[in-house]
N, C-alpha and C positions, 0 to 999 in steps of 0.2 A: 278712958284712953282719949287723948286729944290727937286730931289729925288735921292737916292743912295742906293745901296745894295751890300751885299757880302754873299756868301754861299759856303760851302764845301759839295759836294755830292759824295757818294761812289756808284759805279755801282754794280749791283748784280753779283754773281758768274755765269760764263758762263759754265754750266754743259756739253754743247756739246763738249768742249775740253776734258773733262774726258772720255766721252763715246767713242770718237775717239781714244784716247790713249788706252782704254781697248780692242780695236779691232785689235791692231797691236802688233808686237813684241816689247819688250820681254814678254808681258802679254799673247798674243794669237798667235796661229799658224794658220793663215787664209788660206783657200783653196777654190777651186771652184768645186762644184758637178754638173755634167752635167745630165740633166733630159730630154734630147731631143732624137728623133729618137727611136731606140730600147731599149734605156736605161731608166729604170724606177727607180724612187727614193723611191718607196713604195714597201714593201714586197708583193709578189703575193697572199699571203693568206689573205690580208686585215688587217694585224696587223699594227697599226699605233703607237704603243708604242715607246717611245724614244729609248729603248735598241734595238728593232728590226730594226728601221730605221738606227740607228747608225751602227749596225752590217753589214747591207747591203751596206752602202755607205762609211764606214771608209777607204776602200782600195783606194778611189780616193783622199784622203787628203794626202798632202806631209808629209813625215816622214824622220828623220835622218838629217844629215848636222849640221853645226854650226849655232845656232840661232843668233849669233852676226853678221852674214852676211846678215840677213834680215833687211829690212827697219824698223826703229824704230821711234816711236813718244813718246817723254818723256815729263813729266810735273814735275817740281821740287816740292819738298814737301813744300817749302816756297812760292809757288805761291799765290799772293794776288789779291783781286779785285782792279781795277783801281779807282782813285778818281779824281774829277774835282773841281778846284776853279773857281768860277764865280764872276765877279765884274761888276757893272754897275753904270752909272751916267746919269741923265736925267734932262732936263729943259722943263717945260710945260708952255705954254702961251695961254691965252684965246683970241680968235679972234672974235670980235662981241659978240652976245648973244647965238650963237648956234654952235660954232666951237672951237676946241682946237688943237693947234699945239705942236708937241713934237720933240725934238732932243735928241737922246740917244746914249751913247757909251756903248758897251757891249764887255767884254773880258773874256776869259776863258783859263785856263791852266790845261791840263789833264796829269797826271803822272801815272806811273806803268801800262800803258796800255798793253794789250796782243800783243805779237809779235812772229811770226814764225821765227826761226833761224836755219841755217845750222850749227849745233853744232860740226860737225867733218868733215870739208871740205877736199877734195882731192886737195892739193896745190903743189904737186911735179912739175908739168909743169911750174907753175908760179915761184917757187923758183929756178928752173933750169935756166930760162931765165932772171929772175929779182930777184936776191938773196936779194937785200936790201928791197924789197917790202914784203918779208915774213921772218921776223926775228925769227919766232917760229921754234923750233926743231921738225922736222917731223919724223914719224916712218920710220926707215931705214931697217927694216926686211922685205925682199920681201915675206916671207912666212906668215907674219902676216895679219890678217883681215884688219887692218887699215894701210897697207903700203901706204906711201905718205900722210898720214893724221896726224892730231895732236894727235890722240889717237890710239895706236896700237891695242887696244882690240875691236874696233867696226868699222862697215862700215858706211852706211848712217844713220845719226841721225837728225831727225827733232825735235827741242826742242821748246816748248811753254814757253816764258819767259815774264817777266814784263818790258821789255826794251823799250816799246813804249811810246811816248809822243805826245802831240798836243798843239798848241798855236793858239787861235782864237782872232781876233780883228775886230770889226764891228761898223759902224756908221749908225744909223737908223733915218729916217725922217718920221713923221706920221702927217696926218691931218684928224681929225675926226669931223663930224657934226651929230647932233641928232635932229630929228623932226623939220627940217627947211622947213616949209610949206609941211609937209608930207614926206620929204626926209631925210633919214638917211644913212650915208656912211662913208667910210674911205679909204684913199689912203696912201700907205707906200712905201718907197724905202730904201733899205739896200745896203751899199757899204762895203764889208768885204773881209777878206783874212784869210785862215786857213793854217797853216804849221804843218807838222808832219814828223815822220820817218817811220810810219806804219799805214796806214789808217784802215786796218782790219787785222785780224789774218789769213784770208783766201784770196785767189786770186779770182778775177772775170774774168780775161782775157778779160776785156772790160773796160768800164768806172769805175771810183772809184778805188778800190784797185786792179789795174791791175795785179801786181805781189807782193805778200805778202813778198817774200824773198828779202834780200838785195843783191845788186850786189857784194859787198865786204863782205864776212862773217867775216872778221877781224874788220870791222868798221860798225856796224849796227845802229849807232846813227847819228853822225855828217855827215857822208858820204851820208846818206839817207834823209837828211833834204831837204824838198821840199814842193810844194803846195799839200795840202791834196786832196784825191780823192773825197771828199764831199765838196770842197770849191767852192761856187758860188759867183763870184765877184759882180755881179749886180743882184739884185732881186727886181722886182716891182710888187706890188699887189694892187688890188682895189676891193671893193665890195660895193653894195648899195641896198637899198630897198626904194620903193616909194609907199605910200598909195594913191591909186587912189580916188579922191574925188567923192562924189555922185552927179550925174547930174540930178537925178529925183527929182522934186519938186511937192509937193501936192498930190502925189499918193503913199500911203504907200506900196502897193504891189510891184510897180515898183522900189521903193527905196530899198526894201529888195533884189530884184534880181540884181540890178546894184551896190550895195554898198558892201564894204568889200574886194575889190580886191587889191592885192599888187603886184607890179612889183619888181623883184630882179635879181641880177646878180653879177658875179665876174670875175676877170681877173688876170692872173699871168704870169709874164715873168721872166726868168732867163737867164744868159749868157752862160749856158752850163756846163757840168760836165767834169773835167779834166780826162786825162787818160795817161798812160805810154806806148809809143810804145815799142814793144818787137819783138824779132826775133826768128826763129826756131833754134833748136840745130844744125841741119845740115844746113850749110850756102848755099849750092847749091846741085843740084841733080846729079852732075857728080863725085865729090870727097868728101871724109869725112872731109872737112874743118870744123873746130869748133872754138869756142872762148876759152879763158883760164879759163872760169868759170867751176865749178865742173860738168862734163858731166854725171857722174853716178848719182849724186844727182838730177840733173835737169831731167834726164830721168825717175826717179822713184818717186820722192817726190814733184816736183814743179808742173808739169802739162803735158798735152799731147804734148810732143816734144817742150817745151818752154825753152828758155835759160834765165838765170837770168842776163847775161851780157846785158847792155843796148846797143841799136843800136848806131853805131859810127856816129857822126855828119859829114856830107859830106863837102868836100872842094870845093867851087865853082871855084877855080882856077885849080883844077885837070884836066888832059887831058880827053877829051870826051871818054867814054867807059871804063875808068879805074875802078878797083874795089879794095877796101881795105879789108884786112883780119887781124883779131887779132892773129890767130894761124893757118896759112896756112898749108895745107897738102902738104908734099914734096915727097910722094911716087909715085909709078907708076900709070898711068892713063889708064883706060879701053877704049875700042873702043867707039868712039863717044864723048869722053870727050874733054875738051879744051886743047890746047897746053900749057904745063907748061914751 
């Protein structure tokens, strides 16, 4: 038997993106209210109305300053839900009277997926040392909020875009049997590969979407093409159920007690989840060495001390004990530091 199918599915809107954007600049001015020690967040008279609580704690909230210097999360007005095209083709063949084997190809293409982007990167150090790598005109006004960035009017901007995509191809093998002397079971194996430029809009700092942001903010598509964080190359699964026959003969009561039992089980194996190795913003504890990636953005928007620059692949022919830096610090070294 030959089978084939094609479908277009649209993912639902991810409202969590909108709620996050509503809690950051320029929509909100967030602050922390301390309610520990001798500081109480409730009026002493027991009044818990909003105006009374606000009056007591408003002094702890930050005021003044240029809101454009705050970290911003923006969502464009034309943000759309992602959609996926799925296509499949299968060949089924009966084996004996109680088993069926199947070979199936499954492919999918996801477009307009959500992606987190550093929309206003600080590129001055890169342009200074590698002018041809940054052809964009950067803000040259040292008094502007966006000095050294592509937009003079803003500082760190985390933008949620529809720039993500994914491509999956898989070959599936399946053998199923039903009621073969009381045995029903299935064994399946899938060999597949999934590629994308953004597995998730958020970082996990572990397996899966290790770092949601691109290493190069000027190329968030082709340069980020790689194995998906949810790509499992080898997946093997099996499950079965066996109806235990009745061993009692001639005794109705004993037959009822010993009949009706079923043994069942399942097993699953996969080859493991991919991850992206990442490095801290500070490359060592002695000097402020850092990479060329956007230090300010990484410090505030990416994660706890995580650098978006990928780790440099080591050279097996390099002298023992040598270290490579992308942007080495050349200033003075304090006591106890290495010799520069």
